[in-house]
N, C-alpha and C positions, 0 to 999 in steps of 0.2 A: 504494500500500500504506500502511496506517495501523496504528498500535499504540495501546493504551490506557495512559494514565499512571495513577498511583496514585489520582487523583481520578475515574477512569472516563471521562475525556474523550479523544476520538480526536485524534491528532496525526500529522503526517507521520512516517514511520518514520525517515527520514534527518535530521530536524531537528536533533537534538543533534550528530550527526556533522558536519553542515555548519557549525554554530556553532563547534564545537571547532576545525575546520580554519581558521576565520576569526579565531582568537585566543582562544577560550574559550566556554563555554556561556553563552547568554543566556536570560533568563526574562521572560515578559510581565507587565506591570502589569495588574491587574484591569480588564477592559473597562468603559468608562464612567467611569473615575476619573482625576483629575489628582492625582497623589500628591506631597505635599511632601517634599522632601529636606532633612534636618535636620543640624545640626552634630554631633549626638551621638545616642545611642540612647534617645530619649524625646521626647515632645511638648513638654517644658519647654525643649528646645534650640531656638535660633532656626532658622527655615527659611532655606535658602540659595538655593533655586530650587524650581520645580515641574515635575514630569515631565508631558509631554503625554499625552493619551489615546492608547492603543495603543503606548506606549513599551515597549521591551525593555531590560533591564539586565544587565550582567555583574557578578556578585557577587565581590568581591575576598576578603572574609572576613566572618564573622558574629560577633555578640556578643549576650549577654543584656542586656536593659534593661527599660524600661517595658513592661508588658503592654498590648497594643492589640487591639481587636476590629475586624475588617474582613471583606471578602467571602470570605476563605479561613480564617475562624475567628478565634480569639483566640490571640495569640502574644506572647511576650516576646523573640523573636528579631528582631534588627535586622540588615539587610544593608548592608555597607559597599560603596559603589559608586565611591568615590574618596576622596582625603584629606579627612577632615572632612565626609563626605557619607554619610548613613544614611537608609534607608527601612525602614518596618515590614514585616516578612515577611508580615504578615496581608494585605497588598495585592499580594503577588507570588506568581504561580503557579509554585512550585518542584516541585510534585508530592509534597511531603513535609511532615510536621508537625515534622520535626527539621531539623538543620543539613545543608546540602548543599555547604558550602564550609568551608575551615579556620577555626578560631576566631581572631578578631583578637587580636593580642598587645599592642597598645598601648592 
């Protein structure tokens, strides 16, 4: 059984439930991209590592920052995936053009 997300793509119906049971929802990085993880919410921040193609991330919180264009549109939302680790939401398939996690407080 499959469902369609807000982007119209089919996905397994239990995918989010399985991810939640494993410790939280995860989201895929755009296929064919190796996405840089940065120290802050903008390309002016140094890269700390690069995510592999096909990576899935768990978003701890989100904040507004530099606007970036990517395969999922143009967005100023940055996803925090760890302490001092941000990726542009324009490269993450969250199924939403808005925030899907709490706003970062720091």
